[in-house]
N, C-alpha and C positions, 0 to 999 in steps of 0.2 A: 764798390760791385758792379755790378754790370744793370741789377734793378735800380738804384741809387741812379747811376746812368738816366737811365731810361724816365723815370721818375722824376726827376730832381728838378728839371724844367719847368712840369705843372705844376707843382709847388711854390714854385720862386714866380711863377706867374700869376696863380691865385695871392700869392701874400704880396705881391703889386697891386693887384686890382684891386684889394681889401684896402692900404695904405692910401690909396686915389680913391676908393671913395669914404674914408674913415676923412682923410682930408679935407675932400671937397665938403661933408658933413658940419665939420668947425667951422667951417667960416662964413655959413647961413646958423648960425648956434638955434635963434629962433623958432627954426621949422622942427624943430626937437618937441617943443609942447605939441605945433600939429599935429606929430605922430602921434602922441601921448594921447590926444583928446579924442584920435579918429579910434585908434587902441579901443581907450574906455568906450566910446561909442558902439563899437563893434563886439567889443566884450559884451555891451549889456542887452544889442539887438539880438544879439544868435542866444548867451545867458537865460533872455525872457520866452524863447521859442525851446526851450530844452524842458521834458518832461520834468517836473521834481522826483516824482518815483521813477527810478532805473532799473529797480530791479524788476526781472521776467515774471509774468503774471505766475508761474507754475512755483516761484522762490518767495512770493508774498505770504504772509501771515506762516512764514516757518521758521524755526530758531535751529541751527546746527553747533555743537558745542562742543568742542574736544577737553579730554581732562586731563590733565598730565598730574600726576600725586612723587611724595619721595621718593628718594632712591629705596627700595625693600617694598614697598607695598605692594603687595597681593593683586594677581588680577583681582581675585573674586571682591576683594575690597573695593576695590576699584569701580566694581560693575555697580556694588551696590550704591556707593557716593557717585555716580556717574545717574544711576537712577534718581536717588531721591533730588539729586540737581535737575533733572530733566522736569519732574514733577513741580517743581517747586517754579519753574522759568513757565511752565505750561499755565500752573494756577495765577503767576502773577503778573506776567507780559499778557496784556488785555488785546484781543484778537488773534490768537494765536492758536492756530488748527492744528499744527504737526511740532513738534520739537523732537531733534534728530542727535541724540547726544551719544558721542562714538569715546569707547575706553579701548585706549589702543594698546598692543601688545608692547612689554619692555624692552626699552632697547639698551646700550651699553656704551658709553663713551670712553672705554679705557684705552692706553696708549698701547699701540704694538709690544706683542708680546706678554702680555696683562691675563689674558685667557688663559694662555701658557702656562702661566704663573698656579694661576687660581684653580688648574685641573690640577697640575704636579703637588699642590698645597691637600687638595681635594682627598686626589690620588692616595697620600701618606698617612693619611686617617684613616683607613678603609683596615 
């Protein structure tokens, strides 16, 4: 189509340029080790300047948990388990000022039509 006719010369030119670049690079294979050494040096010097703790200050000393349980577990049971895990983490992890344990609402991964079948089955039992 028209889009192909308009864009194909660009992609052919890009492919030809890359072929020439790789072909030229293969003629001086020893240069590859120089490139690797330069990259390693850059990684070392740039990495040395990056702080070891990248978390924002407001996120330090806090732990966030999301718990999921087996299908059929009630929200109240998950909330109780979540509170127990949060208390355990708060007591066990040194330097923790805040533990946020989230108890998600239930979710279903049933296929299409499964909810209708479940409703029909439940309605038949009434």
